[in-house]
matplotlib code that plots the C-alpha trace (Angstrom):
import matplotlib.pyplot as plt

x = [48.0, 46.8, 43.3, 40.9, 39.7, 43.6, 44.0, 41.1, 41.5, 45.5, 47.1, 50.2, 53.3, 54.9, 57.9, 55.4, 54.5, 56.4, 59.4, 61.5, 62.4, 64.3, 66.3, 67.1, 67.0, 70.6, 69.8, 66.6, 68.3, 71.3, 68.7, 66.9, 70.3, 71.5, 68.3, 68.0, 71.5, 70.8, 67.8, 69.9, 72.5, 70.2, 67.8, 69.7, 69.2, 65.5, 65.5, 67.6, 65.3, 61.5, 59.3, 55.4, 55.0, 51.8, 49.0, 50.8, 50.5, 47.0, 45.0, 47.1, 49.4, 47.0, 43.8, 45.1, 47.4, 46.6, 45.2, 41.8, 40.3, 38.3, 39.2, 36.0, 36.8, 39.8, 38.3, 35.4, 37.1, 37.3, 37.6, 38.5, 35.4, 36.9, 38.0, 41.8, 41.7, 45.2, 46.9, 44.2, 44.7, 48.7, 48.2, 45.8, 48.1, 50.9, 49.1, 49.2, 53.0, 55.5, 54.8, 58.6, 58.3, 55.5, 57.5, 60.1, 57.2, 55.3, 58.6, 59.3, 56.1, 56.1, 59.8, 58.5, 55.5, 57.6, 60.4, 57.6, 56.3, 59.4, 60.4, 57.0, 57.3, 60.2, 57.6, 54.8, 56.5, 56.5, 60.3, 62.8, 65.9, 68.7, 69.5, 66.1, 65.7, 68.6, 67.0, 63.4, 63.8, 66.0, 63.9, 60.5, 61.9, 63.9, 62.0, 58.7, 58.1, 58.3, 58.5, 60.5, 57.1, 56.2, 59.1, 58.8, 55.1, 52.1, 50.0, 51.2, 50.9, 47.3, 48.9, 51.4, 48.6, 47.2, 50.4, 50.5, 47.0, 47.6, 50.7, 49.0, 46.4, 48.9, 50.9, 47.9, 48.1, 51.5, 50.2, 47.9, 46.3, 45.2, 46.4, 43.2, 45.0, 44.8, 41.4, 41.3, 44.6, 43.1, 40.1, 42.2, 44.3, 41.3, 39.7, 42.9, 43.1, 40.8, 42.8, 41.8, 38.9, 41.2, 41.3, 37.6, 38.0, 41.4, 39.8, 36.7, 39.5, 41.3, 38.3, 37.8, 41.6, 42.8, 39.8, 40.5, 37.8, 40.0, 41.4, 38.3, 36.6, 39.3, 38.9, 34.9, 35.9, 38.2, 35.1, 32.5, 35.0, 35.8, 32.2, 31.4, 34.2, 33.2, 29.9, 31.0, 33.1, 31.0, 29.1, 30.5, 34.1, 33.2, 33.1, 32.1, 31.2, 34.8, 35.1, 33.0, 35.3, 37.4, 39.9, 40.3, 40.7, 43.5, 45.2, 44.8, 46.2, 49.4, 49.9, 49.8, 52.2, 54.7, 54.7, 54.0, 55.4, 58.3, 58.6, 58.9, 62.5, 62.0, 61.5, 59.1, 57.7, 57.7, 55.3, 58.6, 59.3, 55.6, 55.9, 59.3, 57.9, 54.9, 57.0, 59.0, 55.9, 54.3, 57.4, 57.7, 54.0, 54.4, 57.5, 55.9, 52.4, 52.3, 53.2, 49.4, 50.7, 52.7, 49.7, 47.3, 49.3, 50.1, 46.2, 46.1, 49.1, 47.9, 44.4, 46.2, 48.4, 45.4, 42.7, 44.8, 44.7, 40.7, 40.5, 42.1, 41.0, 37.2, 37.5, 37.0, 40.6, 41.4, 39.4, 40.5, 44.4, 44.6, 47.5, 48.9, 51.3, 53.6, 51.2, 48.4, 50.4, 52.5, 50.7, 50.6, 54.4, 55.1, 53.3, 54.6, 58.1, 57.1, 55.5, 59.0, 60.8, 58.4, 58.5, 62.4, 62.5, 60.1, 62.2, 65.3, 63.6, 62.8, 66.2, 68.5, 71.1, 74.4, 75.2, 77.1, 74.0, 71.9, 74.4, 74.2, 70.5, 70.8, 73.2, 70.9, 68.2, 70.4, 71.4, 67.7, 67.3, 70.4, 69.1, 65.6, 66.8, 69.1, 66.2, 63.6, 65.3, 62.1, 62.2, 65.0, 65.1, 62.6, 63.3, 64.0, 61.9, 64.6, 61.9, 60.0, 62.4, 62.4, 58.6, 57.6, 60.3, 58.5, 55.1, 56.8, 58.0, 54.6, 52.8, 55.1, 53.6, 50.4, 48.2, 45.3, 45.1, 45.0, 42.5, 44.9, 46.2, 48.5, 48.4, 51.6, 52.3, 55.3, 55.6, 55.5, 55.5, 52.9, 49.9, 50.1, 46.7, 48.5, 51.0, 51.5, 49.2, 48.0, 46.2, 48.2, 46.7, 42.9, 40.1, 37.7, 35.7, 36.1, 40.0, 42.2, 44.9, 48.1, 50.5, 54.3, 54.8, 52.8, 55.2, 59.0, 60.1, 64.0, 63.5, 60.9, 58.6, 58.6, 56.1, 53.4, 50.6, 49.8]
y = [96.2, 98.8, 98.4, 100.3, 102.8, 103.8, 103.5, 106.1, 108.4, 108.6, 111.8, 112.2, 111.7, 114.7, 114.3, 115.1, 118.6, 120.4, 121.2, 119.2, 122.1, 123.9, 120.5, 119.9, 123.4, 123.0, 119.6, 121.1, 124.1, 121.8, 119.6, 122.2, 123.5, 120.2, 119.4, 122.6, 122.2, 118.6, 120.0, 122.8, 120.5, 117.8, 120.2, 123.4, 123.1, 123.5, 125.6, 128.0, 128.2, 128.8, 127.6, 127.1, 123.4, 121.7, 123.4, 126.5, 127.4, 126.4, 127.0, 129.8, 131.9, 132.0, 132.8, 135.3, 137.2, 140.8, 141.3, 141.4, 138.7, 139.8, 138.4, 136.8, 135.1, 133.8, 132.3, 130.5, 129.4, 125.6, 124.4, 120.8, 120.4, 121.2, 124.5, 125.4, 128.7, 129.2, 128.6, 130.8, 133.8, 133.3, 133.4, 136.3, 138.4, 137.5, 138.8, 142.4, 142.4, 142.6, 139.6, 138.7, 137.9, 135.5, 132.3, 133.4, 134.3, 131.1, 129.0, 131.1, 130.4, 126.8, 126.3, 127.9, 125.6, 122.6, 123.3, 124.0, 120.7, 118.5, 120.3, 120.2, 116.7, 118.0, 120.6, 117.8, 116.7, 113.3, 112.7, 113.6, 111.5, 113.9, 111.3, 111.0, 114.9, 114.9, 111.9, 113.3, 116.2, 114.5, 111.4, 113.0, 115.9, 113.9, 110.9, 111.5, 114.2, 112.1, 114.7, 117.9, 119.6, 120.1, 122.5, 124.4, 124.2, 126.3, 123.5, 120.7, 122.9, 121.5, 118.2, 120.0, 121.9, 118.7, 117.3, 120.6, 120.1, 116.6, 117.8, 120.3, 118.1, 115.5, 118.2, 119.2, 115.5, 116.6, 120.2, 120.6, 123.9, 124.4, 128.0, 129.9, 130.8, 127.0, 127.4, 129.9, 128.4, 125.1, 125.8, 127.6, 124.6, 122.4, 124.6, 124.4, 120.8, 117.9, 115.2, 117.1, 115.0, 112.5, 114.9, 113.9, 110.2, 111.1, 114.0, 111.6, 108.8, 111.7, 112.7, 109.1, 108.6, 111.7, 112.8, 116.6, 119.2, 121.9, 119.7, 117.8, 121.3, 121.8, 118.2, 119.1, 122.2, 120.3, 117.7, 120.5, 122.3, 119.2, 118.2, 121.6, 121.5, 117.9, 118.7, 121.6, 119.1, 118.3, 115.1, 113.7, 113.9, 111.1, 107.4, 105.6, 102.4, 101.8, 100.3, 97.4, 96.9, 93.8, 95.3, 98.7, 97.0, 94.8, 97.8, 100.0, 96.9, 96.4, 100.2, 100.1, 97.4, 97.9, 101.8, 102.7, 100.0, 99.3, 102.8, 101.3, 100.1, 96.7, 95.2, 92.5, 92.3, 88.6, 87.2, 86.9, 90.4, 91.2, 88.7, 90.2, 93.7, 93.0, 90.9, 93.8, 96.0, 93.8, 93.1, 96.9, 97.2, 94.2, 95.5, 99.3, 97.6, 99.4, 102.9, 103.9, 107.2, 105.3, 103.1, 105.8, 107.6, 104.6, 104.1, 107.8, 107.5, 103.9, 105.6, 108.5, 106.0, 104.2, 106.6, 108.8, 106.5, 106.7, 110.4, 109.1, 105.3, 106.6, 109.4, 109.9, 110.7, 107.0, 106.0, 108.7, 108.4, 104.9, 105.1, 106.4, 109.3, 110.2, 113.0, 110.5, 108.5, 111.3, 111.7, 107.8, 107.6, 110.6, 109.4, 105.8, 107.1, 109.4, 106.3, 104.6, 107.4, 107.8, 104.0, 104.1, 107.3, 105.3, 102.3, 104.7, 106.2, 102.6, 101.1, 103.9, 102.3, 103.2, 106.0, 104.3, 102.2, 105.3, 107.0, 103.5, 103.9, 107.4, 106.2, 103.6, 106.1, 108.2, 105.1, 104.6, 108.2, 108.0, 104.7, 105.9, 109.2, 107.6, 105.0, 107.8, 110.8, 112.7, 113.2, 115.7, 116.9, 117.6, 118.8, 122.8, 124.8, 127.2, 129.3, 130.6, 133.6, 134.7, 134.1, 136.6, 139.0, 139.1, 139.6, 142.5, 144.1, 143.7, 145.0, 148.4, 148.9, 150.2, 147.9, 148.6, 152.4, 151.2, 148.4, 145.6, 142.3, 139.5, 136.0, 134.8, 131.1, 128.6, 125.1, 123.5, 119.9, 117.8, 117.7, 120.8, 122.4, 123.5, 125.7, 129.1, 131.0, 134.9, 137.5, 140.8, 144.3, 144.9, 142.7, 144.3, 141.9, 144.2, 144.4, 143.9, 140.7, 141.1, 139.0, 138.6, 140.5, 143.7, 144.0, 144.7, 143.2, 142.7, 139.3, 136.9, 136.8, 133.2, 133.3, 135.1, 132.6, 133.3]
z = [-68.4, -66.1, -64.7, -66.7, -64.2, -63.9, -67.7, -68.3, -65.7, -65.1, -65.8, -67.5, -65.3, -63.9, -66.7, -69.3, -67.8, -70.5, -68.6, -70.6, -72.9, -70.3, -69.6, -73.0, -74.4, -75.9, -77.5, -79.0, -80.7, -81.8, -83.4, -85.2, -86.5, -87.7, -89.5, -91.3, -92.5, -93.8, -95.6, -97.3, -98.3, -99.5, -101.5, -102.3, -105.9, -105.4, -102.7, -104.8, -107.8, -106.7, -109.1, -109.7, -109.5, -110.3, -108.8, -107.6, -111.2, -112.4, -108.8, -107.4, -109.7, -112.7, -110.4, -108.3, -110.7, -110.9, -107.3, -108.8, -106.5, -103.4, -100.0, -99.6, -102.9, -101.7, -98.4, -100.3, -103.3, -103.5, -107.0, -106.1, -103.8, -100.6, -98.9, -98.7, -96.8, -95.7, -99.2, -101.0, -98.4, -99.0, -102.8, -102.7, -100.5, -102.6, -105.8, -104.4, -104.6, -107.4, -109.9, -110.0, -106.2, -106.5, -107.0, -104.3, -101.8, -102.5, -101.6, -98.5, -97.0, -98.1, -96.7, -93.4, -93.2, -94.0, -91.5, -88.8, -89.7, -89.4, -86.1, -84.5, -83.2, -80.9, -79.1, -78.3, -75.4, -76.6, -76.8, -74.2, -74.7, -76.0, -79.1, -80.1, -79.9, -82.3, -84.6, -84.5, -87.1, -89.6, -89.5, -89.9, -91.8, -94.3, -94.5, -93.0, -95.4, -98.4, -101.0, -101.7, -102.6, -98.9, -98.8, -102.1, -103.1, -101.9, -103.1, -100.8, -97.7, -97.5, -96.3, -93.8, -91.9, -91.0, -89.7, -87.6, -86.6, -85.4, -83.5, -81.7, -80.6, -79.5, -77.6, -75.5, -73.9, -72.2, -71.0, -68.0, -69.9, -73.3, -74.6, -76.0, -79.1, -80.2, -80.9, -83.9, -85.1, -85.1, -87.0, -89.6, -89.9, -90.2, -93.2, -95.2, -95.8, -96.4, -94.5, -91.3, -90.9, -89.4, -86.4, -85.6, -84.3, -82.8, -80.5, -79.6, -78.4, -76.5, -74.7, -73.3, -72.9, -71.1, -68.7, -68.2, -68.7, -70.3, -72.7, -73.5, -74.3, -76.7, -78.5, -78.6, -80.3, -82.8, -83.4, -84.2, -86.4, -88.7, -88.6, -90.2, -92.6, -93.7, -94.4, -96.7, -99.0, -102.1, -101.9, -105.3, -104.1, -101.4, -102.5, -99.1, -101.4, -102.0, -98.5, -99.8, -102.6, -102.5, -105.0, -103.0, -99.6, -101.0, -102.6, -99.5, -97.6, -99.9, -99.8, -95.9, -95.8, -98.4, -98.5, -94.9, -92.6, -94.9, -96.5, -99.7, -99.0, -99.8, -103.5, -101.9, -98.5, -97.6, -94.7, -92.7, -92.9, -91.7, -88.8, -87.7, -87.5, -85.6, -83.2, -82.5, -82.0, -79.7, -77.9, -77.0, -76.3, -73.9, -72.4, -71.8, -70.9, -67.5, -69.1, -69.5, -71.1, -73.9, -74.3, -74.9, -77.3, -79.1, -79.7, -81.0, -83.3, -84.7, -85.3, -87.3, -89.2, -90.3, -90.6, -92.7, -95.6, -95.6, -97.1, -100.4, -100.8, -99.8, -102.5, -106.1, -106.5, -105.7, -109.0, -110.8, -110.3, -110.3, -108.0, -105.0, -104.8, -102.1, -100.6, -100.1, -97.7, -96.2, -92.9, -92.3, -93.0, -91.0, -87.8, -88.5, -88.0, -85.0, -83.5, -83.8, -82.3, -79.6, -78.7, -78.4, -76.5, -73.8, -74.1, -73.2, -70.5, -68.8, -69.2, -69.4, -71.7, -72.1, -74.1, -76.7, -77.3, -77.5, -79.9, -81.9, -82.3, -83.5, -85.9, -87.1, -87.7, -89.8, -91.9, -92.5, -93.8, -96.0, -97.5, -97.9, -99.8, -102.1, -102.9, -103.3, -104.8, -105.2, -101.4, -102.0, -105.3, -108.4, -111.7, -111.7, -113.9, -115.2, -117.3, -114.3, -113.7, -117.3, -117.4, -114.2, -115.7, -119.0, -117.4, -115.5, -118.7, -120.4, -117.3, -118.0, -121.3, -120.2, -122.4, -120.0, -121.1, -124.9, -124.4, -125.3, -123.7, -124.3, -123.0, -121.4, -120.7, -120.1, -119.6, -116.2, -114.9, -116.4, -116.3, -119.3, -117.8, -115.1, -116.6, -115.5, -117.8, -117.3, -119.2, -118.8, -119.7, -120.2, -118.9, -120.9, -123.3, -126.3, -125.6, -128.6, -128.2, -129.3, -131.0, -130.6, -133.6, -131.9, -129.1, -129.2, -126.0, -125.5, -124.2, -123.4, -126.5, -126.5, -123.6, -125.6, -126.9, -130.4]

ax = plt.figure().add_subplot(projection="3d")
ax.plot(x, y, z, "-o")
ax.set_aspect("equal")
plt.show()
């Protein structure tokens, strides 16, 4: 291990100045193209059928429909106990447009954010090997992003924004200067996802691991903004006492081992499996022990992997749900795979193995992704909601009837994925308290009357 003085004060080596983009531009572009092609081939049905999954209906479409909400309402609306500004602003802006476009625009935004998240690791400067550049988006975008909802659901951008925030923070470790635009961008990301709290301990670590005034100022900014955001969260959503509960600790350990370290690929994780995995990790750390930059980044990523579990297990959600959904371990899984990619990249840098061996490792990564997606089909596909296009078309038809002028209204609703209280439901027509509610028999609709609630 390097001595402590060198470990804490040494700057990243020259090859991590950010100039690698010019050297590997062709492979970076090729990697992006291959990933997006793979994504569309894998999930084309869901991408071609925009819908209103889960909270996209209950928390966004239903709330913002009609464009009657103010911008300040969008900024400060936090029904779950925490602010989610970016999603709210998107839903507020989309509500100003033709209702038939709402599901499409929700998905366009989500797909853009999802692709940016999957490709983000390429631009941190942490991987340089051309084979790892080709592997990273596919591994992180098709396996690390452990559900299709990150690409087609506005709701699940609350997790993508945290990944993007952490990638921005990691990228600053490979650059000599911090672009001023990162200050407002990071603040928006922090205030758009409750898991952003993990950026606080990460920033504290970075201040000590990378002694650079400009970077430290940025990390201090992150710490302050995250602290402010954390203070805004409703107290009854936090359950710190869970840490003293043996059952919760055992549950978290099992989830960490089975579903993160082994990606839920094994029916049963044995002691031998765990021993072999940790032997591999410690072997890599020993081989690269003199690479202080690698050791520092490994410490940071390890903190992300373990710390990202805390917001769920130390919240009331763990008690209410009684199970761990893919979104709750998304950040940990993503950065676990990122750590593996980063480690292999540094080993390639050190030993410069034959191109056939590097290609073989790339093939192994691709086989891992294929196996993972076969075992977990929800990563690429979810039930299509065929009623959504007809539903929004019916809303548009009813809007054309001019019910406002007659002080009348109807309630329209369609089924969605469970739970049922998240179904897309809107009031079309007059919002007056004395308005008359119409039934199906009162309207002569060419189609879509089935959506009218009696």
